[in-house]
Backbone bond lengths (Angstrom), bond angles and torsions (degrees), N, CA, C in turn:
res aa  C-N    CA-C-N  psi(-1)  N-CA   C-N-CA  omega(-1)  CA-C   N-CA-C  phi
1 M - - - 1.442 - - 1.522 112.73 -
2 T 1.301 116.68 -28.28 1.458 118.86 -176.57 1.520 112.47 -92.58
3 G 1.324 117.00 -22.42 1.455 120.19 -175.03 1.522 112.39 75.73
4 D 1.326 117.00 7.92 1.461 121.92 -177.00 1.528 108.16 -146.18
5 V 1.317 116.54 119.60 1.461 121.36 -176.85 1.527 111.59 -59.16
6 G 1.318 117.73 -43.16 1.460 121.34 -179.42 1.526 112.24 -61.47
7 K 1.329 116.58 -42.83 1.465 120.61 178.49 1.525 110.88 -66.85
8 A 1.320 116.61 -38.63 1.471 120.18 178.55 1.524 110.35 -64.77
9 Q 1.323 116.91 -42.20 1.467 120.47 177.89 1.519 111.25 -63.72
10 E 1.329 116.42 -40.01 1.463 120.95 177.82 1.532 110.58 -60.45
11 A 1.324 117.00 -45.34 1.466 121.17 179.30 1.528 110.74 -64.39
12 F 1.331 116.55 -45.22 1.464 120.53 -179.31 1.528 110.97 -62.20
13 Q 1.316 116.57 -46.48 1.467 119.92 -179.59 1.528 111.34 -63.40
14 G 1.325 117.36 -37.11 1.460 120.45 176.75 1.523 111.79 -63.22
15 T 1.323 116.32 -40.05 1.468 120.62 178.04 1.524 110.77 -65.00
16 V 1.319 116.90 -43.55 1.466 120.57 179.66 1.529 110.05 -63.97
17 R 1.333 117.40 -42.71 1.471 120.31 178.25 1.527 110.96 -62.48
18 E 1.326 117.43 -41.50 1.473 120.69 179.28 1.525 110.73 -65.33
19 A 1.333 118.32 -41.40 1.466 121.37 177.89 1.528 110.50 -62.76
20 E 1.329 116.06 -40.97 1.469 120.13 179.06 1.526 110.64 -64.75
21 A 1.326 116.78 -43.59 1.467 121.00 179.85 1.525 110.85 -63.28
22 R 1.326 116.88 -41.37 1.469 120.48 177.83 1.523 110.75 -63.93
23 S 1.310 116.38 -43.00 1.464 120.40 179.64 1.524 111.09 -63.56
24 A 1.325 117.03 -38.97 1.467 120.83 178.57 1.527 111.43 -63.50
25 R 1.333 116.53 -29.01 1.472 120.94 178.39 1.538 111.07 -93.05
26 D 1.332 116.97 12.54 1.469 122.39 -175.67 1.529 112.10 56.39
27 E 1.327 116.16 36.92 1.464 123.06 176.91 1.527 108.58 -124.33
28 A 1.305 116.58 50.92 1.462 120.70 -176.80 1.527 110.22 -55.59
29 P 1.348 117.05 148.66 1.467 120.34 177.67 1.531 110.93 -51.91
30 S 1.319 115.65 143.90 1.464 121.69 -172.67 1.523 114.42 -70.51
31 D 1.317 117.86 -31.70 1.472 120.35 -179.29 1.523 109.86 -153.56
32 R 1.320 115.76 169.63 1.468 119.55 -177.13 1.518 112.46 -65.46
33 L 1.331 118.22 -25.06 1.456 120.63 179.98 1.528 111.78 -72.56
34 W 1.340 117.47 -17.49 1.464 119.79 177.44 1.521 110.13 -56.44
35 F 1.325 117.58 -42.76 1.458 121.30 -178.54 1.528 111.01 -59.71
36 F 1.336 116.77 -42.64 1.459 120.73 -178.97 1.528 111.27 -70.57
37 R 1.348 116.94 -40.48 1.467 119.64 177.54 1.524 110.34 -62.49
38 D 1.339 117.08 -46.86 1.458 120.78 -178.57 1.528 110.96 -63.65
39 A 1.323 116.56 -46.01 1.472 120.00 179.97 1.526 110.77 -63.04
40 R 1.328 117.20 -39.53 1.463 120.83 178.77 1.520 110.25 -61.69
41 W 1.334 117.42 -48.44 1.465 119.62 -179.47 1.520 111.07 -62.56
42 R 1.313 117.00 -36.27 1.466 119.25 177.20 1.526 110.75 -67.17
43 C 1.332 117.54 -39.75 1.472 120.62 177.13 1.522 110.56 -63.22
44 V 1.329 116.59 -42.85 1.462 120.36 178.21 1.528 109.54 -60.11
45 A 1.327 116.50 -43.84 1.466 120.59 -178.67 1.531 111.75 -63.32
46 V 1.332 118.02 -44.23 1.466 118.73 -178.11 1.518 111.70 -72.49
47 T 1.333 118.92 -29.93 1.466 119.32 178.05 1.520 111.30 -74.51
48 E 1.333 117.20 -25.61 1.464 119.37 176.64 1.524 111.14 -67.28
49 Q 1.318 116.96 -17.52 1.459 121.15 177.90 1.528 111.20 -77.19
50 G 1.314 117.29 -15.77 1.459 121.48 -178.30 1.511 111.23 -115.03
51 L 1.299 116.21 -153.82 1.455 121.84 179.98 1.523 110.51 -73.36
52 Q 1.316 115.27 145.80 1.456 121.76 178.12 1.523 109.20 -118.90
53 A 1.323 114.57 155.13 1.459 119.58 175.07 1.526 108.80 -64.33
54 E 1.327 115.79 139.49 1.452 119.33 178.95 1.518 109.41 -81.24
55 P 1.348 116.12 136.02 1.457 117.81 178.00 1.516 109.68 -69.36
56 G 1.285 116.58 151.46 1.452 121.14 178.72 1.508 109.87 159.76
57 A 1.291 114.66 174.68 1.453 119.92 -179.60 1.523 109.55 -74.84
58 V 1.315 114.95 129.24 1.459 120.87 178.41 1.523 106.88 -113.01
59 E 1.310 115.19 136.81 1.461 120.24 -179.25 1.523 110.42 -62.22
60 E 1.324 115.76 141.49 1.459 121.93 177.06 1.518 108.85 -126.48
61 A 1.314 116.48 154.68 1.465 123.00 176.33 1.517 108.25 -139.79
62 E 1.305 116.04 153.74 1.459 119.82 176.70 1.521 108.90 -64.56
63 I 1.326 115.81 143.67 1.458 121.28 179.32 1.522 108.60 -63.12
64 S 1.306 116.34 127.50 1.457 122.41 -177.56 1.524 111.32 -93.66
65 A 1.307 115.79 144.76 1.463 120.18 173.55 1.531 110.42 -65.08
66 E 1.320 116.21 -18.01 1.466 121.81 -179.35 1.530 112.41 -88.48
67 A 1.338 117.77 -2.63 1.465 121.31 -176.43 1.532 113.12 -53.74
68 P 1.346 119.31 -44.71 1.476 117.51 179.49 1.532 112.94 -58.53
69 K 1.326 117.38 -36.35 1.462 120.39 178.11 1.530 110.50 -69.89
70 Q 1.343 116.30 -36.40 1.461 119.55 177.42 1.529 110.12 -65.87
71 I 1.327 116.60 -43.68 1.463 121.04 -178.86 1.522 110.94 -61.33
72 K 1.334 117.57 -36.02 1.469 120.86 178.86 1.527 111.88 -63.37
73 Q 1.330 117.47 -22.09 1.458 121.25 179.62 1.534 112.83 -82.43
74 L 1.331 117.13 -10.93 1.463 120.97 -178.14 1.515 111.72 -73.72
75 E 1.322 115.06 150.13 1.452 121.21 168.75 1.535 106.13 -71.28
76 P 1.335 118.31 151.27 1.466 120.30 -176.12 1.526 115.38 -53.19
77 N 1.318 118.41 -35.44 1.462 119.41 -175.95 1.523 114.21 -88.27
78 Q 1.325 118.91 -8.55 1.457 120.24 -176.00 1.531 112.83 -64.55
79 L 1.317 118.35 -40.42 1.459 120.82 177.93 1.524 109.98 -63.89
80 A 1.317 116.77 -42.92 1.469 120.58 179.72 1.525 110.85 -63.35
81 V 1.308 117.73 -40.54 1.460 121.18 179.10 1.525 110.03 -65.17
82 W 1.341 116.95 -43.11 1.470 120.00 179.04 1.523 110.29 -61.80
83 I 1.328 117.30 -47.17 1.469 120.76 -178.80 1.524 110.53 -63.01
84 S 1.327 118.23 -42.22 1.467 120.50 -176.91 1.525 112.05 -65.13
85 A 1.324 118.03 -20.38 1.471 121.37 179.54 1.529 112.11 -85.52
86 A 1.322 118.04 -12.25 1.467 120.87 -179.20 1.526 110.11 -72.19
87 P 1.329 116.18 151.81 1.472 118.81 177.05 1.528 110.73 -73.76
88 E 1.296 116.39 155.77 1.461 122.77 176.98 1.531 108.34 -79.96
89 P 1.297 123.28 140.23 1.460 129.69 9.65 1.530 113.70 -92.09
90 Q 1.353 116.37 2.52 1.460 118.82 -179.70 1.524 111.04 -61.76
91 R 1.324 117.21 -37.39 1.467 121.00 179.11 1.526 110.17 -56.61
92 S 1.325 117.14 -48.47 1.464 120.80 -179.64 1.525 111.46 -65.48
93 A 1.334 116.29 -41.88 1.474 120.07 -179.82 1.522 110.26 -60.61
94 M 1.320 116.86 -45.67 1.464 120.27 -178.30 1.531 111.60 -68.67
95 A 1.323 116.70 -40.47 1.467 119.88 179.28 1.522 110.09 -60.89
96 L 1.321 117.26 -46.88 1.464 120.44 -179.57 1.522 111.65 -69.43
97 F 1.324 117.52 -36.23 1.468 121.67 178.96 1.528 110.26 -63.36
98 Y 1.334 117.07 -49.62 1.467 120.04 -177.21 1.527 112.76 -77.26
99 L 1.321 117.78 -16.04 1.461 120.56 173.04 1.524 109.87 -65.56
100 D 1.332 116.09 -29.50 1.467 123.31 174.48 1.531 112.81 58.83
101 E 1.335 116.09 38.32 1.462 121.56 178.89 1.521 112.14 -117.66
102 F 1.336 117.13 -7.67 1.457 121.37 -173.25 1.520 110.97 -125.93
103 S 1.330 115.12 149.32 1.462 119.41 171.49 1.530 107.61 -75.19
104 L 1.329 116.86 165.23 1.457 119.43 177.70 1.528 110.65 -61.74
105 G 1.330 117.15 -36.31 1.465 120.47 176.92 1.520 111.85 -61.87
106 E 1.327 116.95 -40.54 1.462 120.70 178.70 1.530 111.05 -68.40
107 I 1.326 116.60 -39.15 1.467 119.19 177.77 1.523 109.49 -62.47
108 G 1.332 117.00 -44.32 1.459 120.80 177.43 1.521 111.82 -59.83
109 A 1.337 116.86 -39.25 1.464 120.77 179.12 1.522 111.53 -67.06
110 V 1.324 117.28 -40.67 1.467 120.69 178.72 1.532 109.94 -64.73
111 L 1.337 116.22 -43.54 1.463 120.42 -177.73 1.522 112.76 -80.91
112 E 1.326 115.55 -13.80 1.464 121.74 -177.61 1.526 111.35 59.02
113 V 1.354 114.45 46.83 1.466 121.62 176.17 1.522 108.98 -127.45
114 K 1.321 115.37 155.67 1.463 121.10 178.35 1.519 109.73 -76.03
115 A 1.331 115.28 161.68 1.466 121.89 -175.10 1.525 112.39 -56.31
116 G 1.317 117.57 -43.06 1.465 120.56 -179.83 1.511 112.55 -60.93
117 R 1.314 116.59 -44.03 1.475 121.14 179.66 1.524 110.13 -66.69
118 L 1.327 117.51 -39.46 1.458 121.08 178.04 1.522 110.17 -61.90
119 C 1.326 117.12 -44.15 1.471 120.68 178.95 1.521 111.10 -61.04
120 E 1.342 117.46 -40.24 1.468 121.06 177.43 1.523 110.66 -62.24
121 L 1.333 116.72 -45.71 1.465 121.09 -178.74 1.523 111.53 -61.22
122 I 1.322 116.53 -46.24 1.467 120.43 -177.70 1.525 110.65 -70.98
123 S 1.314 117.38 -44.16 1.464 120.91 -178.70 1.531 110.92 -61.86
124 S 1.311 116.39 -48.84 1.462 120.33 179.12 1.530 110.55 -63.52
125 G 1.325 116.51 -43.19 1.464 120.45 179.21 1.514 112.51 -62.06
126 R 1.321 116.86 -40.93 1.474 119.41 178.91 1.526 111.31 -65.71
127 R 1.345 117.57 -39.30 1.477 120.12 178.47 1.533 110.85 -67.93
128 Q 1.333 116.52 -37.92 1.466 119.80 176.46 1.530 110.56 -66.54
129 F 1.323 115.65 -41.43 1.464 119.95 177.53 1.525 110.21 -62.49
130 Q 1.336 117.45 -40.20 1.469 120.63 179.08 1.522 110.35 -62.38
131 A 1.334 117.64 -41.82 1.471 120.22 178.05 1.527 110.06 -62.05
132 W 1.335 116.52 -41.86 1.458 120.28 177.98 1.529 110.54 -65.00
133 L 1.346 116.26 -43.16 1.465 120.13 177.55 1.526 110.99 -57.63
134 N 1.332 115.91 -45.29 1.464 120.89 -178.24 1.525 111.44 -59.67
135 S 1.330 117.29 -35.35 1.461 119.76 -179.65 1.528 112.58 -85.81
136 T 1.323 117.09 -23.89 1.465 121.17 -175.41 1.526 112.57 -92.63
137 V 1.314 116.37 -47.22 1.464 121.35 -179.19 1.533 109.13 -132.61
138 P 1.335 115.73 74.20 1.473 118.26 -179.84 1.519 109.78 -56.76
139 F 1.313 114.96 138.17 1.466 119.41 -179.81 1.513 108.96 -78.18
140 E 1.323 114.13 129.34 1.456 119.79 177.89 1.515 108.20 -107.67
141 R 1.294 115.22 121.79 1.479 120.35 178.75 1.516 109.84 -67.39
142 E 1.307 114.62 139.76 1.479 119.63 -177.96 1.502 111.50 -79.34
């Protein structure tokens, strides 16, 4: 989410320290999503200290049935780099969506957005990602 390993480690360590401090005061986090919400806010805070994505119109394309084949052609870090360049809260929505570990309800809870807004973020992000995929790894029919 941060695009920088050092910043990500800083956010993660801050979350772990906060969880430990809460536990020491017998105020343990209320649910497992607390860790993700806290880490996300810390990532947002540390990325605000650096460069941010510029707002503007981003090209979109319809989701292709060939997208899974295009994604297989990517280097492992290319998806992470693309997601880290997205503006917040779309960056978080896409990271959690492609992590494929959370239900849509859980993603909405972590991001603290309503279902409609979450659907907009993911739908727009997927179309933008498809446009990027089309320009980066065009699918070649066999």
